[in-house]
N, C-alpha and C positions, 0 to 999 in steps of 0.2 A: 198459671204456668203454660208455656207454649207446648202444645201437644205434638208439634212437628219436630221439636228439639229433643235431644236425649234427656231422659228423666233427670231432674236436678237433685242435688243434695239440699234438703230443706233444713234450715236452722230455726228452731222454735225460739222466738225472742220473748223473754219474760218481761215482767213489769219493770225490772231494773235494767233492761236492755239486753244486748247480745254479748255474752261472755267471750273473752278473747280465746280461752281454751277451746270452746265450741267452734268458734270461727276458724282457728288454726286447724282443727281436725277436719272441718268441712272443706276447707280449701285444699288440703292434702288429698282428700278423697276425690274431690271434683277434678283436680288436675290429673290424677291417675285415670279417672273414668272418662275424661274429655267431655264433661258436662258442666252445667252452670251451678251457681249457688243461689238459693231462693230464701229470703228472709220472710218469716211469717209471724205476725203478732196478732193475738186475738184480744179485742176489747170485750170485757165480760158483759153479759146481759143476763136478765132474770126473766122467768116465766111469769106472766101476769094474766089474770082473768080466766074465764071458763074456756076460752078458745086457745089457751096456752100460747099467747103472743109473746115473743121475745121483746123485752123492753130494755133500752139502754139510754142514758142521758147524753146530751150533746157534749157535756164536760168530759164524760168518760171516753167518748169517741175522739175528742180532741186530744186528750191525754194519750190515747193509743197512737194517734198519728205522730205526736211528738216523740214517743218512745221509739216508734218504727223509723222515723227520720234520723234520730240520733244513732240508732243501730246501723242504719244504712251508711252514714258518714264514717262510722268506725270501720265498717266492712270494706268501704272503698279503699282504705289504707292497707288492708290485708289481702284482698282478693287481687290476683294478677290482672293486668289489662286484657289479657287474652281469654280470661274466664268470665262468662256472662254473670252479671249480678242483677237480680230482680228482687222486688219486695211487694208484700201485699198485706193489707189489714183486714182481718176478719172480725165479725161481731157475733157473740153467742157464748154458750158454755165452752170452756177452753178445750177440754178433751174431745168432746163431740165435734167441735168445729175443726180441730186439727185432723181428726179421723176422716172427715168428709173432704177436706181441702187438700190432703196429702196423698190421695189415691193415685197410684202410678209413680210416686216419687221414688228415687233410688233409695233413700233412707231419710230419716228424721233425726237430727242431732239436737240434744238438749244438754245444757250444762247445769250441774248442781253444786252447791256450796256447803261448807261447814257453817251452820247457823246456830242461833239460840234454839233451845228445845222446841218452843212453840213454832218458830219459823221452819225448823227442820222437819217437823211433822207435816206442815203444809207443803214444803218442797218435796218431801218424799211422796206425799199423796199424789201430787201432780205427775212426778216422774214415774212412779209406779203405775199410775193409770195410763199414761202414754205407752209405757212398755207392755202393758197388759192388753190394751184394746186397739192399738194401731195395727193395721194389716201389713204395713211395710216395716222393714227392719228399723229398729230404734237404737241409737247410740247415746249412752249417758256418759258425759265427759266430766271428770272431776275438775273443779276450778283451779286446782294446784297443778294440773297436768300441763306439760309443754312438749312439743315434738322434739325428737332427737333421741340419742342413746348415750348411755354411760360409756366412758372409754373402754374399748375392748369388748363391748357387749353387742352381739349380733341381733338384727331384727328378729323378733319372735312373736308369733300369734299363738295364743293358748286357747284351746277349746275344751270346755267342760263336757264330759260324756257321762250321761246317766245310764240309759239302757241302750247299748250299741245298736241293736236291731231296729230301734225306733228313732235313731239319730241321723238318718241319712241326709236330710236337708240341712240340718245344723252343721254336719261335717262338710257337706258340699260348700256351704257358705264360708266355713273356716278355711278350707282348701283354697277357694277363690281369693279370699283376703290375703292368705300367705303368698300365693303366686303373684298377686298384683303388687305386693309390697317387697317382693324378693326376700321373703322371710322364711325361717323354718317354722314348722308346725309342731306344737307340743300338745298331744292329746292326753288329757288328765282325767282319770276316774278315781274319785275318792269314795270310800265306803266305810261303814262301821256296822258291826252287829249290835243288836239291841238287847237289853235285859241281861239275863244270866249268861247269854252266849258271848257278850262282850267282856265278861268278867274273868275269862280265862278257861271256861269249860271247853271251848273249841280248841283242838290241838293246833300246834304250829303248822303241822303238815296240811291240815284242812284249810287253814288260813292261806297258806302258800298256794294251794290248789285253786282256791277261789280267785286269788289275784292273777294267777297265770291264765285261768280260763277267761277272766274279764279282758286281759291284755290281748289274748288271741282273738276274741270277738271284736275288739276295737280295731285291730289290724285288718281283719276281714272287712269291717265297715269302711275303713279308710280306703281300702282297695276299691270297693264299690263306689266310693265318692270321687274317685279319679285322682287320688294323690300321686300315683305313678305317672299317669298320662300328663299331668300338669307339672311334673318334675319338681315336686315339692319335697324337701327333706323333712321327714316326720319322725318323731319319737313318741313312744307310748309309756305312760307312767300310771301305775295303780298304787294308791296310797291309802292306808287305813287312817281314818280320822273324819272329823266333821267336814262334809263337802264344802260348806260355805267358808269355813276357816282355811281350808287347803287352797281353795280358789283365790281367796283374797291374798294369801301369801304368794301365790304364783303370779298375781298381777304386778307385784313389785319388779319382776324381771321380764315383763311382757309389754309389747307395744299395743296389743289389743287382746281383750278377753271376749270369747264368743260363747254365748249361752243360748239354749233353747227356752222358749216360753213353756209354761206348764200346759198340759193338755187335760183339763178337768173332765171328770166323769159325768158331771151334771152342769147344765148351763149356768147356774148361779155360783159355781166354784171359781176360785181365783185363777185367772189366766196367766199369772206371773210365776207362781210357785214359790215355796219357802226358801229354796236355795238362791234363786235369782233375787228375791227381795233382800236376803241377807247380804248378798254380794254387791248389789247395785250401788249402794251408797258408801261402801267401805273399800272398794277396789281402788288401787292407785293408778290404774290406767283406764282408758275408755273401755266401756262394756257394750258389745253389740248383742242385742236381743233379737233372735230370729224365730219366726213362727215355724214350728216344726212341720206344719202342713202347707207352708207357702213355698211355691216353686219360682217366685220372681227374683229371688236374690241370687242371680247367676250373672256373672259379668257379661256373658255373651248376649244377654237379653236386656242389659241395662246400659248400653251405650259405649261399651269398651270393645 
């Protein structure tokens, strides 16, 4: 990637090529940002010997080149002539190679499909790993997604809010996405009590108080994230229920769903989080995963 140009939108090309849904999303994002689209495919390698040397066969590398060339030809028909299109072949472990070669990218876009159970587990493992370990924002695009809106439906970005006071960068990313798309912003907080408290012991008044308190905290966090300064029309909703199920339902009427990665208490913990894992492969719209401690996902610093 050319360091003198605006950071590109990177499309992670899988072994079966570049998906059209991922390309469509990447092109829309690149056109809005005024940056290029960069295709990246990693030919797998394995560690061999006491010196941990990465080994790959010439056949594997040649297969990787063919996959990348085919993806490039498809992308040329999708990417506008005014948008730069580049491609690169990496060699090594997929997730680790992508993590190293996408530093400084605007975002990484990956497509996932509905597959057989075995292939689905492999696909989810790769997508989850990318979302968990890449430092740049990652967008997972369903293969069934296509750009556009249903008749009478306005553009909408939905952001899942867990703890408002710890969601500043996630909210800033969502506000920037809504502003760039000319969309409204829907801040959604889903919650449920556990054990005996979810069985009706807690009074309706107490439940209402919890919901109103959460809504007030979200409005304050949105103000701090610049929603008024960027003139984004925002709504706040608190809903009792499973967060993953509520967010998946909201994805049906959204152009983009923004979620924060999990912040584990220990280094070996999951960096994705149970809600993000539950939503990632069930959402009906693209899902943008944001590092809650990453300050790079701001359009002013990413070439717009």
